[in-house]
PLY file of the C-alpha trace (Angstrom):
ply
format ascii 1.0
element vertex 638
property float x
property float y
property float z
element edge 637
property int vertex1
property int vertex2
end_header
25.62 -24.96 -1.13
24.80 -21.86 -2.18
20.51 -21.86 -3.68
19.77 -19.18 -6.02
18.26 -16.35 -3.86
22.37 -16.57 -1.62
23.88 -15.58 -5.39
21.15 -13.09 -6.29
21.31 -11.41 -2.95
25.15 -11.51 -3.29
25.70 -9.81 -6.70
22.89 -7.30 -6.33
25.29 -5.85 -3.10
28.26 -6.30 -5.36
27.41 -5.78 -8.17
24.45 -3.59 -8.85
25.26 -2.33 -11.97
25.39 -5.67 -13.67
22.87 -6.54 -11.81
20.33 -4.33 -12.54
22.00 -3.95 -15.53
21.14 -7.87 -16.95
17.42 -7.18 -15.26
16.71 -4.15 -17.66
17.16 -6.25 -20.60
13.55 -6.92 -19.95
12.05 -4.46 -20.89
12.38 -2.58 -24.05
14.74 0.44 -24.13
13.96 3.28 -26.70
17.28 4.36 -26.33
19.91 2.38 -23.83
21.42 3.82 -21.25
24.67 4.71 -20.71
24.98 4.25 -17.20
22.94 1.45 -14.49
24.14 3.67 -11.17
24.78 7.48 -10.99
26.50 8.04 -8.20
27.48 11.70 -8.94
24.82 13.77 -7.04
25.03 12.39 -3.45
22.69 10.96 -2.05
20.18 11.36 -4.41
21.13 8.66 -6.79
19.76 7.80 -10.06
19.12 4.80 -12.44
19.85 4.42 -15.75
20.77 7.81 -17.06
20.56 8.30 -20.33
18.23 6.16 -20.98
14.81 7.00 -23.39
11.95 4.72 -22.37
8.00 4.51 -21.99
6.27 2.93 -19.30
3.30 2.33 -20.98
4.86 0.85 -23.95
6.34 -1.85 -21.82
2.89 -1.70 -19.35
0.26 -2.22 -22.87
1.65 -1.53 -26.16
4.27 -4.53 -26.08
2.06 -7.21 -25.66
-0.22 -6.62 -28.18
3.00 -7.07 -30.43
3.87 -9.87 -29.23
0.28 -11.60 -29.47
-1.44 -10.78 -26.32
-3.40 -8.43 -27.62
-6.77 -10.61 -27.28
-5.45 -12.25 -23.51
-7.35 -10.39 -20.82
-5.62 -7.47 -19.03
-7.80 -6.97 -16.96
-10.86 -8.44 -14.82
-13.32 -5.87 -12.79
-15.13 -7.75 -11.00
-17.57 -5.43 -8.93
-19.79 -6.80 -6.10
-22.01 -3.24 -5.83
-22.72 -2.64 -8.77
-23.18 -6.62 -10.32
-20.62 -5.82 -13.39
-17.87 -7.99 -14.75
-15.87 -7.08 -17.01
-13.04 -8.03 -18.88
-10.94 -6.04 -21.26
-8.43 -7.53 -23.47
-4.78 -6.25 -24.06
-5.48 -4.88 -27.27
-8.81 -3.24 -26.03
-6.68 -1.64 -23.30
-3.95 -0.20 -25.57
-7.36 1.60 -27.58
-8.75 2.99 -24.81
-5.58 4.13 -23.13
-3.93 6.12 -26.26
-7.50 7.15 -27.12
-7.57 9.01 -23.36
-3.58 10.04 -23.71
-5.65 11.87 -26.90
-8.42 12.98 -25.32
-5.43 14.63 -22.50
-3.51 15.72 -24.98
-5.99 17.80 -26.49
-6.53 19.48 -23.05
-2.52 20.36 -23.69
-0.71 17.86 -21.09
2.42 17.13 -22.36
6.16 15.58 -21.04
6.31 16.23 -17.58
2.66 18.38 -16.97
1.18 16.39 -13.83
-2.79 15.36 -13.88
-4.50 14.05 -10.53
-6.45 11.44 -10.44
-9.22 11.30 -8.46
-11.26 7.44 -8.97
-12.95 4.94 -7.42
-11.60 1.42 -7.87
-13.18 0.81 -12.37
-10.47 0.18 -14.98
-10.92 3.94 -16.43
-8.44 4.52 -13.29
-5.82 2.61 -14.60
-6.51 3.79 -17.84
-6.56 7.49 -16.47
-2.60 6.26 -15.13
-1.63 4.96 -18.13
-2.67 7.04 -20.54
-0.60 9.99 -18.46
2.48 7.91 -18.19
1.75 7.37 -22.56
2.18 11.30 -22.51
5.33 11.52 -19.83
2.68 13.57 -17.81
3.18 13.02 -13.98
0.27 11.46 -12.41
-1.34 11.66 -8.92
-3.22 9.60 -7.89
-5.74 10.68 -5.30
-7.78 8.48 -3.41
-11.43 8.53 -4.06
-13.65 9.92 -1.44
-10.97 11.98 -0.13
-11.71 15.02 1.97
-12.17 17.80 -0.06
-9.47 20.31 1.92
-7.06 17.01 1.48
-7.71 16.42 -2.49
-6.85 20.80 -1.89
-3.76 20.58 -0.40
-2.54 18.04 -3.26
-4.05 19.53 -5.98
-2.29 22.91 -4.71
1.39 21.01 -4.64
1.35 19.30 -7.43
-0.32 22.41 -9.81
-1.75 19.61 -12.69
-3.01 21.08 -16.13
-6.35 18.34 -15.46
-8.05 16.73 -12.53
-10.30 13.33 -14.25
-12.42 12.03 -11.46
-15.29 10.26 -12.03
-18.96 11.09 -10.68
-19.34 8.93 -7.53
-18.01 6.00 -6.21
-19.45 2.84 -4.01
-18.50 2.36 -0.50
-20.42 -0.67 0.14
-24.20 -0.02 0.25
-23.57 3.52 -0.28
-23.45 5.99 -3.06
-21.27 8.72 -2.90
-20.97 11.41 -4.74
-17.25 12.88 -5.65
-17.72 15.69 -7.91
-18.85 17.69 -5.05
-15.58 16.69 -3.17
-13.84 17.89 -6.45
-15.35 21.21 -6.79
-14.65 22.12 -2.91
-11.85 21.31 -3.45
-10.63 23.50 -6.59
-12.18 26.50 -4.17
-9.87 25.44 -1.11
-7.29 24.93 -3.91
-4.86 27.87 -4.70
-4.17 26.32 -7.70
-6.79 26.19 -10.35
-6.89 23.74 -13.47
-7.47 24.21 -16.70
-10.09 21.25 -16.94
-11.19 18.14 -15.08
-13.03 15.25 -17.52
-15.65 13.43 -15.66
-16.15 10.37 -16.21
-20.16 9.52 -15.80
-21.85 6.51 -13.28
-24.83 6.19 -13.52
-25.10 5.19 -9.82
-25.18 9.26 -9.37
-24.22 11.72 -12.70
-22.30 14.69 -11.72
-24.01 18.45 -13.28
-20.53 19.13 -15.38
-19.49 23.08 -15.05
-19.71 24.35 -18.29
-15.75 25.88 -20.13
-13.85 23.84 -17.24
-15.76 20.13 -17.40
-15.68 17.60 -19.77
-17.82 14.03 -20.03
-15.70 11.32 -20.69
-17.45 9.07 -22.80
-18.08 12.27 -25.27
-14.50 12.94 -25.73
-12.90 10.65 -25.36
-14.37 8.76 -28.58
-13.81 11.06 -30.86
-10.54 11.80 -29.77
-7.42 10.73 -31.77
-4.94 7.75 -30.17
-1.99 9.12 -29.47
1.39 7.25 -29.56
3.63 6.96 -26.59
6.15 9.48 -25.73
9.95 8.21 -25.20
10.87 9.91 -21.92
14.08 9.96 -19.72
14.73 6.92 -17.51
15.46 9.35 -14.60
12.17 11.18 -15.67
9.01 11.63 -13.12
6.84 8.88 -13.58
4.14 10.16 -10.89
3.90 11.66 -7.19
2.41 9.39 -4.58
1.20 11.64 -1.76
1.79 10.14 1.63
0.74 11.90 5.82
3.25 13.75 6.34
4.03 14.86 10.31
3.81 18.31 9.83
0.21 17.72 8.01
1.17 18.60 4.50
1.79 15.63 2.64
5.00 14.35 1.57
4.57 13.72 -2.96
6.64 10.68 -2.88
8.29 10.58 -6.41
9.15 7.31 -8.25
10.94 8.24 -11.85
10.11 5.63 -14.85
13.33 3.55 -15.89
14.41 2.14 -11.82
10.80 1.57 -11.34
9.71 -0.42 -14.61
13.14 -2.34 -14.44
12.67 -3.37 -10.10
8.11 -4.39 -10.47
9.13 -6.36 -14.04
12.01 -8.07 -12.02
9.74 -9.03 -8.87
7.08 -10.71 -10.22
9.35 -13.28 -11.51
11.94 -13.09 -8.47
9.49 -12.43 -5.59
6.06 -14.03 -6.72
6.92 -16.36 -9.00
4.32 -15.55 -10.77
4.36 -15.95 -14.83
2.88 -14.09 -18.00
-0.48 -15.16 -18.69
-1.53 -15.53 -15.35
-4.35 -13.99 -13.18
-2.85 -12.15 -10.25
-4.98 -10.36 -7.76
-3.70 -7.15 -5.40
-7.24 -6.55 -3.40
-5.90 -3.67 -2.94
-6.47 0.84 -4.52
-5.09 3.39 -6.94
-5.03 5.12 -4.29
-2.41 3.36 -2.37
1.17 2.43 -3.58
-0.08 -1.30 -3.28
-2.52 -0.62 -5.96
0.22 1.40 -7.99
2.61 -1.41 -8.17
0.72 -4.37 -8.49
-2.61 -3.36 -9.08
-1.48 -1.70 -12.23
1.92 -1.46 -13.06
4.06 -4.82 -12.43
0.98 -7.39 -12.95
0.85 -5.16 -16.45
4.50 -4.65 -17.54
4.89 -9.08 -17.11
1.94 -9.57 -19.13
-0.29 -10.54 -16.39
-3.85 -10.42 -16.03
-4.54 -7.83 -12.67
-8.41 -8.23 -11.17
-9.81 -4.70 -10.20
-11.77 -5.52 -7.43
-14.90 -2.81 -6.26
-15.52 -4.34 -3.36
-14.35 -5.14 0.98
-13.46 -8.73 2.06
-16.70 -8.49 3.90
-19.77 -7.33 3.39
-20.13 -7.40 -0.21
-22.39 -9.62 0.25
-20.53 -11.55 2.92
-17.23 -13.26 4.14
-16.69 -15.58 1.39
-16.29 -12.34 -1.95
-12.66 -12.81 -1.91
-12.87 -17.46 -1.63
-15.43 -16.25 -5.09
-13.39 -13.76 -6.58
-10.52 -16.37 -6.92
-12.51 -19.32 -7.62
-14.68 -17.75 -10.70
-11.18 -15.80 -12.12
-9.22 -18.17 -11.39
-6.59 -16.51 -9.66
-3.26 -18.03 -8.93
-2.19 -15.47 -6.80
-3.26 -13.00 -4.45
-2.12 -9.93 -2.05
-4.00 -8.41 0.58
-3.78 -6.66 3.83
-3.84 -9.01 7.18
-6.33 -6.66 8.18
-8.39 -7.98 4.90
-8.34 -11.75 6.42
-8.60 -10.59 9.84
-11.66 -8.86 9.27
-12.84 -12.15 6.99
-11.49 -14.40 10.01
-13.69 -12.35 12.56
-17.05 -12.52 10.71
-16.45 -16.82 9.84
-14.32 -18.49 12.34
-14.41 -21.93 11.39
-13.86 -20.64 7.26
-17.73 -22.66 6.58
-17.24 -20.38 3.43
-14.23 -21.14 1.61
-16.01 -24.87 1.31
-18.86 -23.12 -1.27
-15.77 -22.49 -3.84
-13.45 -24.18 -5.87
-10.00 -22.84 -5.19
-8.07 -25.12 -6.58
-6.70 -22.70 -9.50
-4.94 -20.65 -5.66
-1.12 -21.11 -5.28
-0.41 -18.78 -2.84
-0.99 -15.96 -0.77
0.84 -12.38 0.10
0.36 -9.91 2.53
1.49 -6.92 3.33
0.35 -3.69 4.62
1.04 -3.36 8.32
2.11 -6.43 10.48
1.19 -9.74 9.41
0.46 -11.74 13.73
1.34 -14.77 13.19
-2.25 -15.45 14.78
-3.65 -14.10 11.13
-0.67 -16.19 9.21
-1.72 -19.34 10.34
-5.34 -19.56 10.24
-4.57 -18.83 6.30
-2.92 -21.31 6.06
-4.62 -23.36 7.91
-7.83 -22.54 5.89
-5.59 -22.20 2.67
-3.82 -24.57 2.79
-1.29 -22.76 0.46
2.24 -20.87 1.01
1.06 -17.80 3.05
3.76 -15.20 2.85
4.28 -11.54 4.25
6.13 -9.18 2.84
7.58 -6.11 4.23
7.35 -2.76 2.29
6.74 0.85 2.47
5.08 4.16 0.07
8.57 5.12 -0.24
10.40 2.04 -1.43
7.46 0.98 -4.12
8.57 -2.74 -3.51
9.38 -4.93 -1.26
12.54 -4.49 1.65
11.87 -8.22 2.79
10.04 -10.95 1.29
10.01 -14.93 1.01
11.45 -15.09 -2.65
9.25 -17.73 -4.51
10.68 -16.98 -7.56
14.11 -17.75 -6.78
14.63 -20.27 -3.32
11.18 -20.36 -1.11
12.35 -20.25 2.84
10.99 -21.96 5.84
8.17 -19.55 7.01
9.19 -18.14 10.67
5.58 -16.83 11.99
5.78 -13.50 12.46
8.65 -13.23 10.31
9.06 -10.98 6.13
11.85 -13.55 6.24
14.88 -12.94 4.55
15.92 -9.07 2.82
15.32 -8.43 -0.83
18.09 -9.19 -3.43
19.47 -4.83 -3.87
18.42 -3.53 0.08
21.07 -3.96 2.24
19.03 -3.31 5.80
20.79 -3.23 9.39
19.97 -2.73 12.57
21.07 0.09 13.90
21.02 0.96 18.37
20.68 3.73 20.32
23.90 5.01 19.40
23.43 4.56 15.91
26.22 1.03 16.36
25.11 -2.30 14.82
23.03 -4.50 17.06
23.59 -7.31 17.71
21.20 -10.90 16.08
17.89 -10.35 18.71
18.10 -6.59 19.20
15.64 -4.62 18.67
16.81 -1.01 17.42
15.85 0.83 14.22
15.93 -0.52 10.85
17.98 0.92 8.51
18.83 0.14 4.70
22.58 2.19 3.36
22.45 3.46 0.45
22.26 4.15 -2.35
18.82 2.26 -2.79
17.79 -0.26 -5.58
15.99 0.97 -8.69
11.84 1.56 -8.25
12.57 3.52 -4.93
11.48 7.24 -3.97
14.09 9.62 -5.63
13.09 12.61 -3.41
10.14 14.20 -2.81
7.94 16.48 -4.92
9.63 20.12 -5.04
11.30 19.36 -1.68
14.70 17.99 -1.90
15.49 19.12 1.69
12.44 17.42 3.59
13.55 14.31 1.47
16.85 14.41 3.05
15.71 15.37 6.93
12.98 12.90 6.70
14.88 9.74 5.82
18.57 10.19 5.16
19.34 12.81 7.79
19.24 10.56 11.09
21.82 8.17 9.88
23.76 9.37 7.96
24.67 6.98 4.73
21.03 5.18 5.15
17.70 5.32 4.68
15.65 6.11 7.93
12.32 2.99 7.34
10.96 4.49 10.50
10.49 0.20 11.81
12.03 -1.08 14.47
12.92 -5.02 14.10
15.65 -6.80 14.69
17.60 -9.97 12.64
17.60 -13.52 14.08
20.70 -15.55 13.55
19.29 -16.93 10.26
19.14 -13.65 8.85
15.04 -13.30 9.33
13.90 -9.90 9.54
11.26 -8.81 12.56
9.69 -6.33 12.09
7.90 -5.10 15.29
6.48 -1.51 14.89
7.29 1.73 13.68
9.58 3.13 16.02
7.01 5.50 17.01
5.11 2.58 18.61
8.29 1.58 20.65
6.97 2.29 24.14
9.28 3.42 27.54
8.09 0.74 30.39
10.35 1.96 33.31
13.19 2.53 31.10
12.09 -0.75 29.34
11.81 -0.26 25.16
8.78 -3.17 24.69
7.38 -3.90 21.24
4.00 -3.29 20.82
3.41 -5.50 18.44
5.08 -8.12 20.59
2.09 -7.68 22.61
-0.18 -7.64 19.75
1.62 -10.33 19.15
0.27 -12.45 21.67
-3.42 -10.97 22.56
-4.76 -11.89 18.77
-3.15 -15.71 19.58
-6.07 -15.46 22.01
-8.73 -18.15 21.13
-11.68 -15.02 20.99
-9.99 -12.27 19.51
-10.73 -10.97 16.40
-7.93 -8.68 16.08
-6.16 -6.14 18.85
-4.34 -2.72 19.27
-2.05 -1.71 21.69
-1.05 1.89 22.23
1.63 3.43 25.02
-0.47 5.87 27.04
0.78 9.05 29.39
2.02 6.82 32.75
3.30 9.65 35.66
5.52 6.63 37.48
6.55 4.33 34.84
6.43 7.48 31.54
4.42 4.29 29.30
1.86 1.97 29.99
0.78 -0.28 27.64
-2.59 -0.14 26.67
-4.89 -2.79 25.16
-7.95 -3.30 22.61
-9.55 -6.01 21.56
-12.58 -7.52 18.98
-14.03 -10.48 19.64
-14.43 -12.69 16.96
-19.05 -13.14 15.34
-19.91 -15.48 17.89
-18.29 -14.97 21.22
-20.78 -15.38 24.13
-18.09 -15.05 27.02
-18.32 -12.07 29.76
-16.39 -9.64 28.38
-14.21 -8.98 32.06
-13.09 -13.03 31.56
-11.42 -12.35 28.18
-9.61 -9.12 29.67
-8.23 -10.89 31.92
-7.48 -14.15 30.09
-5.80 -11.58 27.92
-4.04 -9.67 30.29
-2.32 -13.08 32.17
-1.46 -14.08 28.13
1.37 -11.45 27.87
2.57 -11.42 31.41
2.82 -15.18 30.93
4.75 -14.25 27.67
6.59 -11.81 27.51
6.86 -11.55 31.25
5.70 -8.50 34.07
8.30 -6.38 32.99
5.32 -5.19 30.61
3.38 -3.52 32.91
0.12 -4.87 31.01
-2.94 -4.62 32.98
-5.49 -3.25 30.86
-7.49 -3.78 28.19
-10.18 -3.02 26.86
-12.99 -5.21 23.88
-14.29 -3.11 21.49
-16.54 -3.46 18.83
-14.37 -2.57 15.57
-11.00 -1.08 15.37
-10.15 3.12 13.86
-8.89 2.12 10.64
-6.92 4.36 7.19
-8.92 2.63 4.09
-5.89 0.76 3.42
-6.29 -0.96 6.62
-3.92 0.09 8.96
-5.26 0.98 12.64
-4.87 4.52 13.37
-2.80 4.11 16.93
-1.42 7.22 16.85
-4.76 8.86 16.85
-5.72 6.29 19.86
-3.16 7.51 21.96
-3.81 11.06 21.47
-7.43 10.34 22.94
-6.70 8.15 25.69
-3.77 11.04 26.85
-6.22 13.43 26.92
-4.46 15.74 23.88
-5.92 17.34 21.06
-6.26 15.70 17.57
-6.55 16.26 13.52
-9.48 14.29 12.68
-6.70 11.93 9.55
-7.81 12.71 6.68
-7.15 8.71 5.80
-9.84 7.64 8.05
-12.38 5.00 6.65
-14.76 5.35 9.26
-14.93 8.59 11.29
-17.54 7.65 13.61
-15.54 4.85 14.49
-13.65 7.69 16.50
-16.27 8.53 19.44
-16.56 4.55 20.62
-13.22 4.51 21.60
-13.35 7.98 23.46
-16.44 5.63 24.95
-14.38 2.60 25.93
-11.43 4.91 26.67
-13.70 6.42 29.51
-15.10 3.44 31.26
-11.61 2.38 32.07
-10.59 5.69 32.89
-9.01 7.47 29.44
-10.69 10.20 27.65
-12.26 12.48 29.43
-14.09 14.69 28.38
-12.25 17.17 25.94
-14.28 20.59 25.18
-13.43 20.59 21.36
-12.01 17.03 20.67
-13.02 16.57 17.01
-15.27 13.65 17.41
0 1
1 2
2 3
3 4
4 5
5 6
6 7
7 8
8 9
9 10
10 11
11 12
12 13
13 14
14 15
15 16
16 17
17 18
18 19
19 20
20 21
21 22
22 23
23 24
24 25
25 26
26 27
27 28
28 29
29 30
30 31
31 32
32 33
33 34
34 35
35 36
36 37
37 38
38 39
39 40
40 41
41 42
42 43
43 44
44 45
45 46
46 47
47 48
48 49
49 50
50 51
51 52
52 53
53 54
54 55
55 56
56 57
57 58
58 59
59 60
60 61
61 62
62 63
63 64
64 65
65 66
66 67
67 68
68 69
69 70
70 71
71 72
72 73
73 74
74 75
75 76
76 77
77 78
78 79
79 80
80 81
81 82
82 83
83 84
84 85
85 86
86 87
87 88
88 89
89 90
90 91
91 92
92 93
93 94
94 95
95 96
96 97
97 98
98 99
99 100
100 101
101 102
102 103
103 104
104 105
105 106
106 107
107 108
108 109
109 110
110 111
111 112
112 113
113 114
114 115
115 116
116 117
117 118
118 119
119 120
120 121
121 122
122 123
123 124
124 125
125 126
126 127
127 128
128 129
129 130
130 131
131 132
132 133
133 134
134 135
135 136
136 137
137 138
138 139
139 140
140 141
141 142
142 143
143 144
144 145
145 146
146 147
147 148
148 149
149 150
150 151
151 152
152 153
153 154
154 155
155 156
156 157
157 158
158 159
159 160
160 161
161 162
162 163
163 164
164 165
165 166
166 167
167 168
168 169
169 170
170 171
171 172
172 173
173 174
174 175
175 176
176 177
177 178
178 179
179 180
180 181
181 182
182 183
183 184
184 185
185 186
186 187
187 188
188 189
189 190
190 191
191 192
192 193
193 194
194 195
195 196
196 197
197 198
198 199
199 200
200 201
201 202
202 203
203 204
204 205
205 206
206 207
207 208
208 209
209 210
210 211
211 212
212 213
213 214
214 215
215 216
216 217
217 218
218 219
219 220
220 221
221 222
222 223
223 224
224 225
225 226
226 227
227 228
228 229
229 230
230 231
231 232
232 233
233 234
234 235
235 236
236 237
237 238
238 239
239 240
240 241
241 242
242 243
243 244
244 245
245 246
246 247
247 248
248 249
249 250
250 251
251 252
252 253
253 254
254 255
255 256
256 257
257 258
258 259
259 260
260 261
261 262
262 263
263 264
264 265
265 266
266 267
267 268
268 269
269 270
270 271
271 272
272 273
273 274
274 275
275 276
276 277
277 278
278 279
279 280
280 281
281 282
282 283
283 284
284 285
285 286
286 287
287 288
288 289
289 290
290 291
291 292
292 293
293 294
294 295
295 296
296 297
297 298
298 299
299 300
300 301
301 302
302 303
303 304
304 305
305 306
306 307
307 308
308 309
309 310
310 311
311 312
312 313
313 314
314 315
315 316
316 317
317 318
318 319
319 320
320 321
321 322
322 323
323 324
324 325
325 326
326 327
327 328
328 329
329 330
330 331
331 332
332 333
333 334
334 335
335 336
336 337
337 338
338 339
339 340
340 341
341 342
342 343
343 344
344 345
345 346
346 347
347 348
348 349
349 350
350 351
351 352
352 353
353 354
354 355
355 356
356 357
357 358
358 359
359 360
360 361
361 362
362 363
363 364
364 365
365 366
366 367
367 368
368 369
369 370
370 371
371 372
372 373
373 374
374 375
375 376
376 377
377 378
378 379
379 380
380 381
381 382
382 383
383 384
384 385
385 386
386 387
387 388
388 389
389 390
390 391
391 392
392 393
393 394
394 395
395 396
396 397
397 398
398 399
399 400
400 401
401 402
402 403
403 404
404 405
405 406
406 407
407 408
408 409
409 410
410 411
411 412
412 413
413 414
414 415
415 416
416 417
417 418
418 419
419 420
420 421
421 422
422 423
423 424
424 425
425 426
426 427
427 428
428 429
429 430
430 431
431 432
432 433
433 434
434 435
435 436
436 437
437 438
438 439
439 440
440 441
441 442
442 443
443 444
444 445
445 446
446 447
447 448
448 449
449 450
450 451
451 452
452 453
453 454
454 455
455 456
456 457
457 458
458 459
459 460
460 461
461 462
462 463
463 464
464 465
465 466
466 467
467 468
468 469
469 470
470 471
471 472
472 473
473 474
474 475
475 476
476 477
477 478
478 479
479 480
480 481
481 482
482 483
483 484
484 485
485 486
486 487
487 488
488 489
489 490
490 491
491 492
492 493
493 494
494 495
495 496
496 497
497 498
498 499
499 500
500 501
501 502
502 503
503 504
504 505
505 506
506 507
507 508
508 509
509 510
510 511
511 512
512 513
513 514
514 515
515 516
516 517
517 518
518 519
519 520
520 521
521 522
522 523
523 524
524 525
525 526
526 527
527 528
528 529
529 530
530 531
531 532
532 533
533 534
534 535
535 536
536 537
537 538
538 539
539 540
540 541
541 542
542 543
543 544
544 545
545 546
546 547
547 548
548 549
549 550
550 551
551 552
552 553
553 554
554 555
555 556
556 557
557 558
558 559
559 560
560 561
561 562
562 563
563 564
564 565
565 566
566 567
567 568
568 569
569 570
570 571
571 572
572 573
573 574
574 575
575 576
576 577
577 578
578 579
579 580
580 581
581 582
582 583
583 584
584 585
585 586
586 587
587 588
588 589
589 590
590 591
591 592
592 593
593 594
594 595
595 596
596 597
597 598
598 599
599 600
600 601
601 602
602 603
603 604
604 605
605 606
606 607
607 608
608 609
609 610
610 611
611 612
612 613
613 614
614 615
615 616
616 617
617 618
618 619
619 620
620 621
621 622
622 623
623 624
624 625
625 626
626 627
627 628
628 629
629 630
630 631
631 632
632 633
633 634
634 635
635 636
636 637
């Protein structure tokens, strides 16, 4: 007998216009669409052509008009400053309308770009929503990003205004943003007309007369601005993601399809009701922050948590439990790396006992592959469903998930469960033919992509085609490798770049990491493929041990190597491991495997712009040199 998931999935592929047209009825439209799916310019499919809408109105104003004005829209929780603040929907509407008025006074109008370079404070959301209110296109750049990286984004987006803050706070460090912004503008070929600076008491910025404006002073006297209707196909935002050429790719998200898809996910994937507290422990600089700190929770009438802190160290490994208990969080969405950090510091979850988590009902993980050991640890201690799901910056929302609001399926560790309605996921082998169940291949999505995904790349249609559509004609290339099992469960094993070739055998580094993570002393791990004259590539493992492990490192390494040989077999040729204190990661928690591989292979590399802490790389280089890799290079960036 069919269940709600099966029915929704089947209809979404057979009748996408009926499926998404029905979902769009949950939102307020200034003018209805003339066509749900416009395929007149393939492969540039567009959703809700002819419709007029305003995303900010649907995320803020409509809730005030429908009686949610007194409900908290945002809970700002900042352990690094000791501030907790609640902002109601009515207060948010007033702040957003005034800031939109301030932007309009600087000449910002429909279609203009606004770059937002902010820390995790509510004002970042206000700036995003105010841009959307005017029909302007916002581009959020992670606060504290290096000046040259910010400069490339300013040059590409050509913003009329940059919105920033005087500083951000990373743990106990205050990071001054204004010098970085000033240097970025100096480096950029495009010079924005105005910078609006939110002054924080931890470090006041010096304003440049004639260009820089003080946020609080100017917003206080700005007239509120009404919502400006835009075409559903008009861009809402540009979000830059790293490109292989060194030139970042500006993912373009539209207004109408984005709004419809994200609103749909809150009920059908996350099983969240309006009025409930939803927390995505991410940053507005990343796609998770765009989709699930800002737009989806507010479109659905939820209370969203804006957290300025870390999973550990602000002040301890109980930080997440404190936030959940204090604010009665129902659903948490975070990256597996956050839970690995917590597990490393508090392996027995002893800090959990200090807090009342009776409000908490489900944990969602995404951003990188969730290793079964971390997932099982979370299940064991939280005693709630732990749901891995798979998506990307380009997709904007989940490709595969356990759709808790449709029909929850049994969890299979290592799998983000099944393909979400709207997505036609297939696995193709090296000859671009359909792979058999259980056979690893390239994970691709048959076109058209559902609403809410990338429409193109900013001012780079050909690059969009070359990057995502050219290799597999008729399909979107995810860049991930994996397989579908006999039950239709998806397994995402690695980026296709992380499938290594050992003596002709294609092996997944993700499968090896899964084995290593199961070792009782290992908190987290990474496997890379290093060049080998005989076999082409060989796997090399990095282990971070749990706090309190006093076993000799060489013994842990020996046991880890044996585990891989037992579970994957001698074909993996897995013989080398090293213990390190920490792994290099991006600020969103992704392990920089490619950089580690270049170090091991003695290749030159550019310091990754997204790296969380550059001081980790010398440690990696030293650890590799101890086992015969990474000989000293004259021009090493580390």
